[in-house]
Phi, psi and omega in degrees: 000135186282159182286137179268124176257115188239148179232194184298318175304317176302314183293315178297326187274322194246347180262106176273160186297317185296321181295316183292314178305313182300313180296320178292320176302315177300320185291322181294315174301318177302316178299314177304316189270005177084007181268348169249114175269115186223091182292167180291159183306145174250132185243121179255114182287129178247010182090290175274004183172202186216153161262130181248132181238130166246145183221162183200147174235119180260096187298316182288339176269353184056050183224144171214161178175190180216167171235137178232134173216162189242160167246024184266301185231355187075040184291165179297148183275166181226129172232132180232141185231133177244157166269127176284347182282325185232351180073012185271146174286124181268314187206145163238129183242128179232149180130199188240012181261323185295316180299307176297327180284329168303315180290323177299318178302316180297320177299319176303313178303311182303309184296316182299324186274321187261333177287158179297146182299152177095190183298152183235155166260121191248135171241127179243131177244116191107144184223035178260192184298323180290324174297317177300313179288340173286318176298316178310310186282316186292326184285348175276336185253337176227147175284128179258108187261349177203129183217144176228156181218144173222146178213159179300329174250114183302330181290334176286323179297319178300313177297319176300317183290323177294320175300314181301319179288322181289315191261335184240353185062028180253119180271128189232131173266138173272147177227161187265352181227161176292320178302322175290327185285334186252345180284135175063037181253152169277329177222134177239126176245127180251116180223073181239174172255012186296140178262002178231151184298137181260002175211171172265138180302324180285358173285342178283113183280154178304140179095351183286138164261134181239131170244129177246124180258330191278200180303140184213028177262168183303322183270342178217113182208142173273344179246150177280150180301332181294346177299327178299329181286338182273329190283140172270328181227128173250127182238150169216160182269346177209100176299324183296318180288323173308311180286341181272000178292154177287352184219146183296141173292151182291330174266140189297122179289337179291346175262353187281139180254146180284125186299321178302325176291324180289316180298325180280356183076018184261352176218147182282147172248239176296136176235004177199156191290338182264002184282146174261127176244139187231131178249120176266108180276122176242346176085077176310127178297140178101339180292332179295321177294319179297316179291317177299323176294321181293322180292314176308315178293321178299316182287320179296325178291329184274002179291000000 
């Protein structure tokens, strides 16, 4: 079989949310069970920035590969997948769509596992690509019956809402403040670049699930440290990556539970309807390979 060279158009056209969520769910469980080997990120100094590599080996799938991105100019990313059975290169995916959709799929798994059962009222803070892919994945695993979005630039929130209706069939209202977006929600998703908290911990109602995508270290964080005092469960997709950051997380790592362990049923997540759950998304290494492989398989079947 020839190598597939795939770009953003291929990702948007051929990678559906349920496929991405399924691939990530399997990778999370594999990581918990030791069947996904995903070492810490590797940084190559380029003087004015870095090339960053994440890699993973999905033993049961007989696949391995890497993702590469830069901090020099924000160039398009690259994901490559090989078969460990024959050593042949399966696919190369370049562009800016696969990474965020992988992150969205991880968030979709977290919501499905940690939010209260049933349809959800969703609050989104941020209207960029990361917020979009979170909505893309969440709306595939849960019915969204009421949704609101806010952003620093109101016109971006309006455009986000129009796109959600057109592409996902999800009706979203825009609101003017973060407080309006997060109060009395079943699920709150924060996808900002803010280095300071964008909300107050007591705005989060009992029973809410919160996902934080943006900065989350002691010196730069979109959520307040006090959120940990309100939360009953803190989740992350990679404890190793949380502990491997150069700076401590704003939420206590020693309280964080591995999302893969919860998915596998080996650790408790939410145990009551009034508990607040928080998911700290860090991007488990190897999940990009899993999603790229799922895309390759879908396109190979369609040939």
